[in-house]
N, C-alpha and C positions, 0 to 999 in steps of 0.2 A: 504493500500500500504506500510506503514512503516513496517508492519509485514513481508512483502516479502523482504524488505531490510535487516531486522534483521536476517531472516532465511538465506539469501544469505551470509551475513557476518559470521554468525556462522558456516555455511558449509565451507566457505573459511578458517576460523581459524582452523577447524579440519583437513582439507586437508593440510594446511601449516604445522601444527604440525607434521603430519605423514612424510611429505617431510623433514622437519628439522631433525627429528629423523633419517631418512634413510641416510641423508647426513652425519650426525655426526657419525653414526655407520658403514658406509661402509668400508669394509676391503678388498674386492676382487672384481673381475669383475662381479660376480653375484649380489653382493650388489650394485655396481655402476649402473648396468643395472636396478635394482629395483628402485633406487633413480631417475634415468632418467624417468622411467614410472610414478613415483609419481610427478615429475616435470610436465610432460605432463598433468596429471589430475589436479594438482593445478593451472596450468596456465589456463586451461579451466574454472575452477570455478572462477578464478580471473577475467578474462575478462567478464564473464557473470555477475559477481557481479557488475562490473563497469557499464555494460549495465542496470542492474536493478536500480542502484543508479541514473544514468542519466534519466531513464524513470520516476523515482520518482520526479525528478526536472523538468519534462516536455520536455526533449530532447530525440530525437530518433537517434539511430545509428544502422547500419546493422551488420557489422562483427567486429572482434577484432581490426583491424587497425583503423577503423573509430571511434570506441568506445574509444580507447586509446587516439587518437588525440583530440577528443572532451572533454574527461575527463581532459586532460592536459590543454586545453584552458579554461575550466571552473574552474580550480584550485582544482579539486578533485583527482589529481594524481601527484606524484613527480617522477622524473627520467624517464620521458616518453621515452627518447631515449633508455635507458637501457631496458625498458619494450618492446619497439619495437624490440630490439635485442633478447629479450626472445621469442617473437613471432616467429622470424626467426628460432631460435634454436628449438622451439617446432615443427615448420614445418619440420625441418631437422631430428628430432628424428625418424620420421616414415620411414626414408630412410637411417638410419645408417647401413652401411655394413662393416665398418672398425673400428678397435680398436682406431686409432688416433682420429677420429672424436668424438667417444663416450667419450674418455678421455677429449678432449677439452671442450665438452659441460658440462660434469660433473664438471670439474674444474671451469667453469663460474658459474654453479649453486652454488657450494660451496663458491666461493670467492666473488660473487657479487649478484646473483639473490635472494638468501635467505634473504639477508639484504634489498633488494628492496621490496620483498614481505612483510617483517616484517614492514617496514616503512609505506607502503601504507595501510596495514591492520590497523595499528594504526590510520592513517588518516580517514579511513572508519569508524572505531569505534567512533572517535571523532565526525564525521558527524552524526552518529546514535544517539550519546548522546545528541547532540544539538537538534535533531528532536524529541526526546522522552520527 
């Protein structure tokens, strides 16, 4: 089971690195839209990594919201409120039809979400190191 946790965290690190690169390099609307898509993918890998980590500890959760809340209760996740905001924005990204909303979400990804991903990935890695 620890190998599944290790694989999930490695996959998350790779997804996050691609998102971080896209955010840093975005110069126009097309780049921004690509960064938003990478955010969607990274968030999916992120919450599923949380689910795997919780399962390793013997806890079950169904969807992203319950996994996020349970991980926060168990001390496996920091900035849970921001992560829940990320979930809302991830859900909104499939319905973006206007420039203003896309720009707002991209700005949050750039100003806040990448830091929250980074901080929590470090926590997950520390957990993995303790288990190994």
